[in-house]
N, C-alpha and C positions, 0 to 999 in steps of 0.2 A: 798663270791665266788671269787676264784682265777681267775684273768684275766690278760693276757698279750696281748697287742695290739701293733703290729708293724706298722710303717709308714716310708715313705721316699724313698720307692723303685720307680723304673721307668726305662725309656730308656735313656741311656747315650752313648756317643761315646767313643771309645777306648782312653785311656789317661785321661778321665774325672774323676769327683769325685761325690760321693753321700754320704749323711749321713743318716744312718738308726737310728730310735728311737724305743724303746720298753717301753711303759708305763705300769707299774704294779699296780695292786690293789687287795685287798682282802687278803693280807698276810703281815707279817712283813718283808718288803723288805730288811732291813739291815742285816737280818739273812740268806740271800740266796746268794749262788754263782750263777752268771748269765753267760750265754753263748750265742753265736750265732752259729747256724749251717746253712748249706745250702744243697740243693739238686737240682742237675741238672737233666734234663730228662734222664731216663735210668740209672741213677747212684744212689749209696747209699747216704744217708744223711751223711754229714761229719762235724766235728767240725771245725769251723773257728777261734773262739777266745773265751776266757773265762776270767772272772775277779772274784777274791775272794770276800767274803762278806765284808771284810774290805776295799776293793779297793786297797790294797797294792801290789797286784800281778796280772799280766796278763800273758796269754800265747796265742800263735798264731800258726796256721798251717804254715808249712814251705812255702807253696804256697802264703801266704799273708804277711809274715813278711816284715817289712819295708814299706808296702803300706797301711795296715789297722791299725787303732788304736781304741781300745775299752775303754770306760770310763763309769763311773756311777755317778749319782747325787742322793744321798739318800734323799735329801730334796724334790726332785721331783718324787721319786720312778721311775726313768727312767735310762735306759742304752742306750748307743749310740755306733754305729760302724761307724767311719769315714773311708771311702774307697777312696783312691787316686790311681792314675795311673791304672785305671781299664782296665782289659783285657777281650776279648771275653770269655775266659774260666772262668771268674767270673760270667757269666750268670747262674742264679739259683733262686730258691725260698729260701729266707733267713728267718730262724725261730729263735725266741727268746726262751730260755729255762731257767727255774729257778729251782734250787735244794737247799733245806734247807741244811745248812752246818753242821748240827748236827742232831742226832736222832729226829724225825722219817724219816728224809731225803725225805720228800715229794717233789714232782716235778710237773712241769706243762709246757706245750708248748703253744706258740702263734699260730696264724692261718697262719702266713707267709706273706711275701711281695716279689713281683717279682722284680728282678733286671735283666735288659737286657742290655748287652754291645754290641753295634753294630753300624757300620757306615751306 
């Protein structure tokens, strides 16, 4: 059974930091591209960051470049999102997403973790 479990969300002041984790189970983690998405109230879900199955390449939304860093630890079947210099507009539910990098391109979502940036 494929499972993605996010953790690490919470309330933080502007300028603060949080590290999100996504623990994966039930599939061959090293064969999957992993991503973080977020969805703020009244807005569409948007891609925040992604990392290839090899971990050799990452990509980021323009709004988080230079502030967020995504990484993966295949030994722990876990991906991370280090978020620094947080802004109120980063407030959202953050979701972990897994997509197999080759056919049959199966995919799965986590349940999400709330991040609130407020003074």
